[in-house]
N, C-alpha and C positions, 0 to 999 in steps of 0.2 A: 504494500500500500504506500503510495507516494506521500510525502510530507504535506504537499499542497492539498491533496484530496482529504487527508486526515484533518487538516486545519479547517477545511470547509465543513466536514462532518461534525467536528466538535463545536463549530459555530452555530449549527442549525438550532439546537435547543435554546440557545441564548436569543437567537433571532425570533423564534416563536414566542419566547417569554416576553420580549420587547413588544411584539405585536399585541399579545394578550393584555399587557399593562396599558398600552395606548388605547385599546378598545374599552377597557374597564374605565380608564380615566375619562374618556369621552362620554360614556353613558352616565357615569357618576356625576358629571357636570350637569347633565339634564335633570338628574334626580335632585341635585342641590338647589336648582332653580325652580323646583316644583313642577317640572315638565314631564317627568316620567316616574312611575312607581309600579314596578312589576318585575318580570323575569326576562332575561335575554339570553340568546344563544347565537354564536357565530361559529360556523364550521367550514372547513376546507377538505375536499375529498372524503367527506363523511366523518371527519374527525373534529370534535369540538376544539376550538381555540379559546373560546370564552363561553361559559355557562354559569350564570350567576343571578341571584335575586337582588333587587334594590328596593328598599323601603319595606312596607308591611303588607302582608296578606290580610291581616285583621288589625285595624288600628285601635280597636277597643281593648283587645287583649295583648297588643304589641307582639304579634306573631309575624316573624319575618317572611318575606317572599323567598322562594328557593327554586332551583331548576325543576323540582317535581311538584310545585304548586299548581293546582288546577284552576284555570281561568276560563270564563265564558269566551267563546271564540267569535260570536257574531257571524258575519258573512263568510268567514273562512269555512264555515259549515258547508257552503254551497259546493265546494270541490269534492266533498265526500258524497253529497247527493248526486252530483254529476257522475262520479265514479260508479255508484250503484246503477245508474241509468245505463252507462256504457257496458257494464257487465251483462245487463239484460239484453242490450243490443247484440253483444257477442253470441248470446245464447238464442238469438232469434225471437226473444220475447217482446222486444220493443223495436219499433221502426222509427228512426229519426225523422223520416219524412211523413210519418202518419199524423193525422190531426188528433187533437185532444179527444174528440168525440169517439174515436175508436176504443179508447180505454176508459173514458168516462161518458157513457152514452146519455146520461141525464144532464150533462153540462149544457147550458144554453147554446142552441145551434148557431146563432149569429156569430159566436166566437169559436165554439167547439169544432165547427166544420172548417174553419179557416186558419187556425193557429196550429203549427206543428210542434213536435217535441224539440226539434232543432232550434226553433225560434224561442222556445222557453229557455233553453240552455244558454243561448247567447244574447238574451235580452233584446230581441227584435220582434217580440210578439205583439207589442202595442197594448197589452193588458195593463191597466193602471195598477200601480203598486199600492197595496192596502196600507202601507206605512205612511203614504203621502195623502191619505184621505182625511178629511176634517174630523171624522169620527174615531180615528185611531187613538188609542189610549183610554177610551171610555171603558168603565167597568162592564164586563160582559158575563162573568161567570164562566165556569169551565164548559168548553164546547169541543165536540169532536172535530177532526179536520174537515169532514164533509159538511158539518154545520157552519164552520168558519168560512168556507168557500162562498157562502151566500153574501158575505160582506162586499165582495167585488165581482162575483160571477155574472151579475146582471148588468154591469156597467158597459158603456160603449168603449170601443177601442180608441186609443189615442191617435193611432195612425194605421195605415194598411200594413198587415203583418209582413215583416221582412224589409220594409222601406226605410226604417230608421232604427237607431239604437236608443233605448231608454231603460235604464236599470230598474228592474221590477222584482220585488220580493214575492209578489203574487205568483210569478212564473215558477219559482222554485218551491213555493208552497204547493202548487199544483203538481209538480213533479213528485213530491213526497206522497201525495194521495195516489197518483198513478202507480208508483212503486208498490204501495201497499195492495192496490187492486190486482196488479199483475202477479205479485209474489204470494199473495194471501197471507202475509205476515206483517206485523207492525214495523214501521220505519226504524224504530230503535233496535229491534231484533235483527233486522237486515244489516244495519251498521255493525253490530257486535259480531255477527256470524261471518260476514263477508269481508270485513276490513279490519276491525280492531283486534279480534282474537287471532286471525292468521298472521298479523304483523306484530303481535306481542305488545300492542298499544294498551297497556293496563291502566294508564292514567287518563284515558279518554272515554267519553260516553255522551249520552243524551242527558242534558241537565234537567233537573227537577228539584224543587225546594223540599220535597218530602223525604227522600232517602238521606241517610247519613252518609256524607261524602268526605272521605279523608282528604285533608289538605286543600279544601275548597277555599279559594280567595273570595273575600267579600268585595262587593262593588261600591265605589264611592264617586261622588260628583265633587269636582273642585269648584268652589265658589270663592268670591272675593272676601267672604267672611270665614273661610276655612273649609275643610272637607266635611261633607255630610253623607249619610247613607243614601245610596241611590234609591229611586222609586222601585216598587215591586213590579215585576213583570211575570205573568204566567208564561212559562216556556212553551206552552202549547201554541202560542201566537207566532213566535218566530219559526218553530217547527223545522221543516227541511230547509228553510232559508237562513236559519241562524241559531239553532238550539243547542249546539254541542259545546262541550268543555274539553280542554286538553292541557298539556304542559309543553314546555319547550323541548324537553327530552323526547316526548312522544312524537312531536312534530318533526324531529330529526329522523326518527324511524320512518315516518310517512314520506319525507323527502327522499330517503334512500330507496324506498320501495318504488317510487315513481321512476327511478333510473332502470329498474328491472321490469319483469313481467309477472310479478307475484299477484298484483291486483288487476292489471290491465295489459292487454296485448300492445305491441308496438303500433299496430294500425289504429287502435282505439286512442292511444295517447297522441298520435299524430293529429287525429280529428280534434281532440280536446285542446291541443296546443296550437291550433291554426287560428291566427287572429282574424276576426271578422270586423264588423263596424266598430269604430272606437277601440280597435286593437283587442277586443274582447273575444276569447275563445269560449270554451265551456267551463265557466266558473274560475277562469284565470285571465288576467290581463297579460298580454304577450308583447314584449318590445324586442324587435329584431334589429341587430346592428353588429358592431364588432363583437359584442357580447350579447347573447340572447338572454333576456331576463323574463322570468315567469313569476307573477306575483298576484297577491290579493290581500285586501285588508278587511277588517271587520269592525263594527261598532254596535254596541248594545248597551242598555242602561248600566252605567258604571264601568264599562270596559271598552277599550279599543285595542286592536291587534293587527299584526302584519306578518306575513310569511313571504319572503322574497328569495328566489332561486336564480343565481347566475349560472347558466348551464355550462358554458365552455370551461371556465375555471372550476366548476363544480363547487360553488360556494352556497352557503345557506345563511340567511339572517332571519331570526324569529324574535319578535318583540311582542310581549303580552303585558298589557297595562291595565291595572284595576282602579284607575281614577278618571278614566275617560278623557278624550280630547288631546292625548299626547301627539306631538308632531312626528309621527313615526316615519313618514317619507323622508324628512330631513335627517332623521337619525340613521336610517339605512344608507342614505347617500354619504354620510360622514364615516360610517363603518366601512363602506366600500373603499372610500378614499384612503383610509388607514391601511387596508390590506394591499392597496395598490402602491403604497409607499408615498402617498401624497399627503398634503396637509388638510386635515378635516376642518370644515367650517364649524366653529364652535358656536353654541347658542348664546343669544343675548338674553338679558333679563326681561321678562315680560313686563310691559308698561302698565297694564291694567291694574295690578295690585297697588303699585305706587301711586297711580292716579286716583285710585279709590280712597286711599288714605288722605290724599290732598283734598279731595272732594269733601270728606268728612270734616276737615278742619277749616277749609277755605272756600268751599263752594265751587260752582262751575267756572267762574271767572279764573280762579287760581288753577283749575285743571287745564284750561286752554293755554295759559301762560307756560305751565310746566310741559305741556305737550310740544310746544314750539321748541323748547330747550332740548327735549328728548330727540326730536327729529334732527336737530343739528349735531347731536353727539353720536357716539358709537357704542354706548353702554346698553341702551334699551332697544327692545323690539318695538318700534313705534309704527307698526303697520296698521292699516285700517281695521284689521281683525281685532286688534287690542282695543281700539276705540269702540267698536260695536260690542265687544265683550263687556266693557264698562257700561255702555248704554243699556245693554240687556239687564245687567244687575240693577241699575237704577229704575228701569221700567218695572222690574219685578217688585221693587219697593214702593211703587206708586209715585215716583218722582218723574212724572211724565214730561214736564217742561225741560228739565235738565237732560233727560234721555233723548228727547227730540232734538235738542241742540247738538248733541253728540252724533246722533244718527244723520243729521243733515251734513255735518262736517265730514263724517265718514263717506257719505255719498259724493261729496265734492272731491274727496281724495281718490275714490275708486268709482268713477262714473260708469265703468263697463262691468261692474260686478253685479250679477243677478242676485246673489245672496244679500249684499248690502242694500240693494233696491227693495228686496222683499222685507228686510228688517225695517227700513225706512217706512214702508207701507204700514207695518205693525205699529210703529211709533206714531205716525200721523193718525191712524185709526184711534189709538188710545187717547190722543189729544183732541179727538172730535173733528179733525180736519178731513172731511169726506172727499173733497175734490183732490186734495194733495195725495191722499191715500190711494185713490183710484189711479192717479197718474203714476205713483210709485209701483203699484202692482202691475200695471200695464207695461211699464218699463222692464220690470223683472221678467215678464213673459217674453218681451222682445229680446232681452239679453241672454236668455237661457239657451244653452247649447244642447239641451235635452228636454223632451216634454214631461220629464218625471214629476216636476212640481206643478204642472198645469192644473190638476184637479183642485189642489189646495188654493192656488192663486185665483182661479176662476170662481171658487166658492167665496173667497173674500170679496171679490168684485161684485158677485151677485148679492151678497148680504148688504154691502154698502149701497148698492143700487136700489134696494127695496125701501130704504129709509129716506 
């Protein structure tokens, strides 16, 4: 063995340790700023470089997050639903080009005869998402999946099936019902028998509040007054669109299985990972370039999550957060930069908490002055999103005038943001400014790059027009 080769070999563990330390320090900074509270895993070639918890899984008992902590996944659930569908396609039990009505003959014909399984999988069905309906979140009592379908099954399509992309939780809810009809087994049982048990994913399953679940993370919402327990959600509502829990360790097992053919054939994976409209495949977003990236995020009460796979270098990034709203895309970009030997963009301090303290002592005029100083400096994240975050908090406290002033300022800073326009509409409505609210909602529709929010926006316009 040459001396040069031996020196390189001896240097490899130190290099890996340096990368692990840099990754850890990067995530720790997000945690210090209150921007991330959860568990993280970064792996290369199937081997973890970093697997660690940050902050607490339970803030009331001060139980730390760890690599085997179970988090609600939100929409990462969809890739498991899509896998079950593709397994049945392989067996000839489901036809991707068949309409919904073939498997659910009682589904309303005006939609059931026109929308295909393929269109449900890649969000081109045109079916309105039930999470964007004005009635979503109202207490319903426990309902079977078939009963829950009635919430959206009679609605008109947003567009001709296949013509546009519009993310729809309704589509994956429907796929869950179809899976149960075809297999004659509950969705939860199918997951366990066909994916989790074969892959040894013992820290994953269908979430429910009743069973005792070891190492379950509690969900929290980050407010400007501190963390609060998130609102209750019956997990029968997200169902096949967002009901699962898992750990970063189990999602590494999942990632590795997708490189082989233990759960799906090469042909099925090719279909799943083929980008359609808006680069969406079957429950994955695919970005092709020098490096092909396959990813998906999730968000559900008190949690947000991300799984990102860089295929050619065979890297995996998993971030599971139990305080909601973490900037996971930015975090993944920073982690990737570190692995590439580049300088990661470090997070800035969020402006909203500091501005909120200023508002408490000095009022809205002092907030505006401090905001100008923040924009001119490099310490704070002074983006319009931080302004609307503060405005939302004030609106929730009934401080409508101050919230409206902030919302209008945010709209002037981000004139092409549909989200900011929608928030402005909410603030104008709360202030009783009907004309201004209608204008803001109409602008939000104009600016939207997807019809996803149209049902909610048109509802608000209709309600304002009645008065």
